[in-house]
C-alpha positions as CSV (number, residue, x, y, z in Angstrom):
1,M,133.7,-14.7,-88.4
2,T,132.3,-13.1,-91.6
3,D,128.9,-13.5,-93.0
4,P,129.1,-13.9,-96.7
5,A,125.6,-12.4,-97.0
6,F,127.0,-9.0,-95.8
7,P,130.0,-6.9,-96.6
8,T,132.9,-6.6,-94.2
9,L,134.1,-3.1,-92.9
10,R,137.8,-3.1,-93.7
11,T,138.8,0.1,-92.6
12,V,138.1,3.8,-92.3
13,V,139.5,6.3,-94.8
14,L,140.1,10.0,-94.0
15,D,140.8,12.5,-96.5
16,A,143.8,14.7,-95.9
17,T,145.7,17.6,-97.6
18,D,148.9,16.2,-96.0
19,A,148.3,12.4,-95.9
20,R,151.5,11.6,-94.3
21,A,151.3,14.3,-91.4
22,L,147.6,12.9,-90.6
23,A,148.7,9.3,-90.6
24,E,151.6,10.3,-88.3
25,F,149.2,12.0,-85.9
26,Y,147.1,8.8,-85.7
27,R,150.0,6.5,-85.7
28,N,151.4,8.2,-82.6
29,L,147.8,8.7,-80.8
30,L,146.8,5.0,-81.4
31,G,150.0,3.0,-81.3
32,Y,149.4,1.6,-84.8
33,D,151.9,0.8,-87.5
34,Y,152.2,1.5,-91.0
35,R,151.0,-1.5,-93.4
36,P,154.2,-3.0,-95.0
37,G,155.8,-0.5,-97.7
38,D,153.9,2.6,-96.1
39,E,156.5,3.5,-93.8
40,V,158.1,7.0,-93.6
41,P,160.8,7.1,-96.2
42,P,164.5,8.0,-94.7
43,A,165.1,11.6,-94.4
44,G,165.8,13.2,-97.7
45,E,164.0,10.5,-99.8
46,D,160.9,11.0,-101.8
47,D,157.6,10.1,-100.3
48,P,155.2,9.3,-103.1
49,K,153.0,7.0,-100.8
50,G,152.7,10.1,-98.3
51,R,151.3,12.1,-101.3
52,D,148.7,9.4,-102.3
53,W,147.5,6.6,-99.8
54,L,148.6,5.3,-96.6
55,V,147.1,2.5,-94.3
56,L,147.7,2.2,-90.7
57,V,147.4,-1.4,-89.1
58,D,146.7,-2.5,-85.5
59,R,148.9,-5.1,-83.4
60,S,147.3,-8.0,-85.4
61,G,148.1,-6.5,-88.6
62,A,144.5,-5.6,-89.5
63,P,143.9,-2.2,-91.3
64,R,142.2,0.3,-89.3
65,L,142.7,3.7,-90.9
66,A,143.5,4.5,-94.2
67,F,144.8,8.3,-95.6
68,Q,143.8,9.5,-99.0
69,Q,145.4,12.7,-100.2
70,V,143.2,15.5,-101.4
71,A,144.0,18.8,-103.0
72,L,141.4,20.6,-100.8
73,L,139.5,20.0,-97.6
74,P,137.1,22.1,-95.9
75,R,137.3,22.0,-92.1
76,S,134.3,20.9,-90.2
77,T,132.7,23.9,-88.2
78,W,131.3,21.5,-85.5
79,P,129.7,22.3,-83.2
80,G,128.6,25.1,-85.7
81,T,126.6,24.0,-88.7
82,E,128.1,25.6,-91.6
83,T,130.3,22.7,-92.4
84,P,129.1,19.4,-90.6
85,Q,131.6,16.8,-89.3
86,Q,129.9,14.2,-91.6
87,A,131.7,11.5,-89.6
88,H,133.9,11.3,-86.6
89,L,136.0,8.5,-84.6
90,D,134.8,7.5,-81.3
91,L,138.0,6.5,-79.1
92,T,137.6,4.9,-75.6
93,V,139.8,4.5,-72.7
94,P,139.2,2.4,-69.7
95,H,139.2,4.8,-66.8
96,E,139.7,8.4,-66.0
97,R,143.2,8.4,-65.4
98,S,143.7,7.2,-69.1
99,L,141.3,9.7,-70.1
100,A,143.5,12.6,-68.6
101,E,146.6,11.0,-70.2
102,Q,145.2,10.8,-73.8
103,H,143.7,14.1,-73.3
104,E,147.3,15.4,-72.9
105,Q,148.8,13.2,-75.7
106,A,146.2,14.5,-78.1
107,L,147.0,17.9,-77.5
108,R,150.6,17.5,-77.6
109,L,150.1,15.6,-81.1
110,G,148.4,18.7,-82.3
111,A,144.8,18.1,-81.7
112,Q,142.5,21.1,-81.1
113,L,140.1,21.0,-78.3
114,L,136.5,21.4,-79.5
115,L,134.5,20.4,-76.3
116,D,135.3,19.4,-72.6
117,R,132.8,17.2,-70.9
118,S,135.6,15.7,-68.6
119,D,133.5,16.5,-65.6
120,D,130.1,15.0,-66.8
121,P,129.1,12.4,-64.4
122,Q,127.0,10.4,-67.2
123,E,129.9,10.4,-69.8
124,R,133.2,11.8,-69.5
125,L,134.8,12.8,-72.8
126,Y,136.7,15.4,-74.9
127,V,136.0,16.2,-78.6
128,Y,138.9,17.2,-80.7
129,A,139.7,18.2,-84.3
130,D,142.6,16.4,-85.8
131,P,145.2,18.4,-87.6
132,E,143.2,18.2,-90.8
133,G,140.0,19.3,-88.8
134,H,138.3,15.6,-88.5
135,P,136.3,15.6,-85.2
136,F,137.0,12.6,-82.9
137,C,136.2,11.8,-79.2
138,I,138.0,10.1,-76.5
139,F,136.0,9.0,-73.6
140,V,135.7,6.6,-70.7
141,A,134.1,3.2,-71.4
142,A,134.9,0.7,-69.2
143,G,134.9,-3.1,-70.4
């Protein structure tokens, strides 16, 4: 339930030099769908939405991630400090088997591994850069 005294977070927006490609990366990684009207057009057809703004929704239809086309996007140099990450996504899985499966899926989809803490007894996680360089984590968080 929303409280009218506070704004409601609707979605997280990621800049991208190829909004369609980044939307496809996260659609496949997270199992989301496009908002009606944002779907990939048939082969050979123009994709004006893919060069502007796209929204992914979860199974309930709620918007979760949006992608905004930009001309230039400096890649984060995290864990270096020259270009900070500024924001990152935390993604969780319920157990270690899922962590291993999602690690392989992220790499297959084009994520770049930045940090492997999968053997950390306190918090098993991987940190990646998505195809546009935005850092994100996948870690075990039961419940």
